[in-house]
DRENDO-1510 file (C-alpha; in Angstrom, 1 decimal, always signed):
<recs>
REC; n; res; u; v; w
REC; 1; MET; +3.5; +8.4; +11.2 .
REC; 2; GLY; +5.5; +6.4; +8.7 .
REC; 3; VAL; +2.5; +5.2; +6.8 .
REC; 4; ILE; +0.8; +8.6; +6.5 .
REC; 5; GLY; +4.1; +10.3; +5.7 .
REC; 6; ARG; +5.0; +7.9; +3.0 .
REC; 7; LEU; +1.5; +8.0; +1.5 .
REC; 8; SER; +1.6; +11.8; +1.5 .
REC; 9; ARG; +5.1; +11.9; -0.1 .
REC; 10; ALA; +4.1; +9.3; -2.7 .
REC; 11; SER; +1.0; +11.2; -3.5 .
REC; 12; ARG; +3.0; +14.4; -4.1 .
REC; 13; LEU; +5.6; +12.6; -6.3 .
REC; 14; LEU; +2.9; +10.8; -8.3 .
REC; 15; GLU; +0.8; +14.0; -8.8 .
REC; 16; ARG; +3.9; +15.9; -10.0 .
REC; 17; ALA; +4.8; +13.2; -12.5 .
REC; 18; ILE; +1.3; +13.0; -13.8 .
REC; 19; LYS; +0.9; +16.8; -14.0 .
REC; 20; GLU; +4.2; +16.9; -16.0 .
REC; 21; GLU; +2.9; +14.3; -18.5 .
REC; 22; PHE; -0.3; +16.2; -19.1 .
REC; 23; ALA; +1.7; +19.5; -19.5 .
REC; 24; ARG; +3.6; +17.8; -22.4 .
REC; 25; HIS; +0.3; +17.7; -24.2 .
REC; 26; GLY; -0.8; +21.2; -23.2 .
REC; 27; LEU; -3.3; +20.1; -20.6 .
REC; 28; GLU; -3.8; +20.6; -16.9 .
REC; 29; SER; -5.0; +17.7; -14.8 .
REC; 30; TRP; -8.5; +19.1; -14.5 .
REC; 31; GLU; -8.8; +19.4; -18.3 .
REC; 32; PHE; -7.8; +15.8; -18.7 .
REC; 33; ASP; -10.3; +14.8; -16.0 .
REC; 34; VAL; -13.2; +16.4; -18.0 .
REC; 35; LEU; -12.0; +15.1; -21.4 .
REC; 36; ALA; -11.5; +11.6; -20.1 .
REC; 37; THR; -14.9; +11.6; -18.4 .
REC; 38; LEU; -16.5; +12.5; -21.6 .
REC; 39; LEU; -14.5; +9.8; -23.4 .
REC; 40; ARG; -15.6; +7.2; -20.9 .
REC; 41; SER; -19.2; +8.1; -21.5 .
REC; 42; GLY; -18.9; +6.4; -24.8 .
REC; 43; PRO; -20.1; +7.6; -28.2 .
REC; 44; PRO; -21.2; +10.3; -28.9 .
REC; 45; HIS; -19.0; +11.3; -25.9 .
REC; 46; ARG; -21.6; +13.7; -24.5 .
REC; 47; LEU; -23.0; +14.3; -21.0 .
REC; 48; CYS; -25.4; +16.7; -19.6 .
REC; 49; ALA; -23.7; +19.4; -17.5 .
REC; 50; GLY; -25.2; +18.0; -14.2 .
REC; 51; ASP; -23.9; +14.5; -14.9 .
REC; 52; LEU; -20.5; +15.8; -15.9 .
REC; 53; SER; -20.3; +18.0; -12.8 .
REC; 54; ALA; -21.1; +15.0; -10.6 .
REC; 55; ALA; -18.6; +12.8; -12.3 .
REC; 56; VAL; -15.7; +15.2; -12.0 .
REC; 57; MET; -16.9; +16.2; -8.5 .
REC; 58; VAL; -17.0; +20.0; -8.9 .
REC; 59; SER; -19.8; +22.5; -8.5 .
REC; 60; SER; -21.9; +23.6; -11.5 .
REC; 61; ALA; -20.2; +27.0; -11.3 .
REC; 62; ALA; -16.7; +25.4; -11.4 .
REC; 63; LEU; -17.8; +23.2; -14.3 .
REC; 64; THR; -19.1; +26.2; -16.2 .
REC; 65; ASN; -15.7; +27.9; -15.9 .
REC; 66; ARG; -13.9; +24.7; -17.0 .
REC; 67; VAL; -16.1; +24.1; -19.9 .
REC; 68; ASP; -15.7; +27.7; -21.0 .
REC; 69; ARG; -12.0; +27.2; -21.1 .
REC; 70; LEU; -12.2; +23.9; -22.9 .
REC; 71; VAL; -14.6; +25.4; -25.5 .
REC; 72; SER; -12.1; +28.2; -26.1 .
REC; 73; LYS; -9.4; +25.6; -26.8 .
REC; 74; GLY; -11.8; +23.8; -29.3 .
REC; 75; LEU; -11.8; +20.6; -27.2 .
REC; 76; VAL; -15.5; +20.5; -26.2 .
REC; 77; ASP; -18.8; +21.9; -27.5 .
REC; 78; ARG; -21.7; +23.1; -25.4 .
REC; 79; GLY; -25.2; +22.8; -26.7 .
REC; 80; VAL; -28.9; +22.6; -25.6 .
REC; 81; ASP; -30.4; +19.1; -25.3 .
REC; 82; PRO; -33.1; +19.0; -28.0 .
REC; 83; ASP; -35.3; +16.8; -25.8 .
REC; 84; HIS; -34.9; +19.0; -22.7 .
REC; 85; ARG; -34.4; +22.6; -23.6 .
REC; 86; ARG; -33.3; +23.6; -20.1 .
REC; 87; ARG; -30.5; +20.9; -20.1 .
REC; 88; VAL; -27.0; +21.7; -21.4 .
REC; 89; LEU; -25.0; +19.0; -23.1 .
REC; 90; ILE; -21.2; +19.0; -23.2 .
REC; 91; SER; -19.5; +16.9; -25.9 .
REC; 92; LEU; -16.0; +16.2; -27.1 .
REC; 93; THR; -15.1; +17.9; -30.4 .
REC; 94; ASP; -13.2; +15.9; -33.0 .
REC; 95; GLN; -10.0; +17.7; -31.9 .
REC; 96; GLY; -10.8; +16.9; -28.2 .
REC; 97; LEU; -11.5; +13.2; -29.0 .
REC; 98; ARG; -8.1; +12.9; -30.9 .
REC; 99; LEU; -6.3; +14.7; -28.1 .
REC; 100; VAL; -7.8; +12.7; -25.2 .
REC; 101; ASN; -7.2; +9.4; -27.0 .
REC; 102; GLU; -3.5; +10.3; -27.5 .
REC; 103; VAL; -3.1; +11.5; -23.9 .
REC; 104; VAL; -4.8; +8.4; -22.4 .
REC; 105; GLU; -2.2; +6.3; -24.2 .
REC; 106; HIS; +0.7; +8.4; -22.8 .
REC; 107; HIS; -0.9; +8.6; -19.4 .
REC; 108; LEU; -1.2; +4.9; -19.1 .
REC; 109; ALA; +2.4; +4.4; -20.2 .
REC; 110; ASN; +3.4; +7.0; -17.6 .
REC; 111; GLU; +1.5; +5.2; -14.8 .
REC; 112; HIS; +3.1; +1.9; -15.8 .
REC; 113; ARG; +6.5; +3.6; -15.7 .
REC; 114; LEU; +5.8; +5.1; -12.3 .
REC; 115; LEU; +5.0; +1.6; -10.8 .
REC; 116; GLU; +7.3; -0.6; -12.9 .
REC; 117; ASP; +9.8; -1.2; -10.0 .
REC; 118; LEU; +7.1; -3.0; -8.1 .
REC; 119; PRO; +6.5; -6.6; -9.1 .
REC; 120; ALA; +2.9; -7.3; -10.3 .
REC; 121; ALA; +2.0; -9.2; -7.2 .
REC; 122; GLU; +3.1; -6.4; -5.0 .
REC; 123; ARG; +1.2; -3.8; -7.1 .
REC; 124; ASP; -1.9; -5.9; -6.7 .
REC; 125; GLN; -1.3; -6.2; -2.9 .
REC; 126; LEU; -0.7; -2.5; -2.6 .
REC; 127; ALA; -3.9; -1.7; -4.6 .
REC; 128; ALA; -5.9; -4.0; -2.3 .
REC; 129; LEU; -4.5; -2.5; +0.8 .
REC; 130; LEU; -5.1; +1.1; -0.4 .
REC; 131; ARG; -8.6; +0.1; -1.3 .
REC; 132; LEU; -9.2; -1.1; +2.2 .
REC; 133; LEU; -7.7; +2.1; +3.6 .
REC; 134; LEU; -9.9; +4.2; +1.4 .
REC; 135; ILE; -13.1; +2.3; +2.4 .
REC; 136; SER; -12.1; +2.7; +6.1 .
REC; 137; LEU; -11.8; +6.4; +5.5 .
REC; 138; GLY; -15.3; +6.7; +4.1 .
REC; 139; ASP; -14.5; +6.6; +0.4 .
REC; 140; ASP; -17.4; +5.2; -1.5 .
REC; 141; GLY; -15.5; +4.3; -4.6 .
REC; 142; ARG; -17.4; +6.5; -7.0 .
REC; 143; ARG; -14.5; +8.7; -8.0 .
REC; 144; PRO; -14.2; +8.0; -11.8 .
REC; 145; SER; -10.9; +9.6; -12.6 .
REC; 146; GLY; -8.3; +7.0; -11.7 .
REC; 147; VAL; -8.5; +7.5; -7.9 .
</recs>
C-alpha cells in the first residue's frame, strides 16, 4: 500500500505542477502534447492525422476536436497531403513553433526543479525502478510524451 499510495500521490503532485507551468503559457497539457509531438517529428513539423492520433494516443475523433481548437488559436494548420488527397496533414504554424520551443525550455526547467532534491544517482535509480515497474504492468514504452 505504501508504494502504490506514494506513486499515486507523487503523480498527482507532479501533474498539478506541470499543468500549472503549461497554464502560465496559456496551454493545457493535451495542447502541449500535440505541439511537442509535432515538434519532435522534425522539420517541417508535420504529421498525417493518423500518425499524430497514434502518437498522442487519442481517437481520430478526439484528435479532430483538439486540432480544431489548436487551429483556432493559430498554433497548427490542417491541410490535404498533395501526394495522398485523402490524407490530412497537421503542421505547426510559425506561432506554434515559437510557443512550443519556449514552453519546452520552461517545461524542462520545471521538471528539473521538481526533481532537484534527489541526487542524480537516486534519480537514475528511481527512473530504472519505475521503468521495470511499467514493463511489469504491460507498458510497451511507446508513449512519446514524457511518460
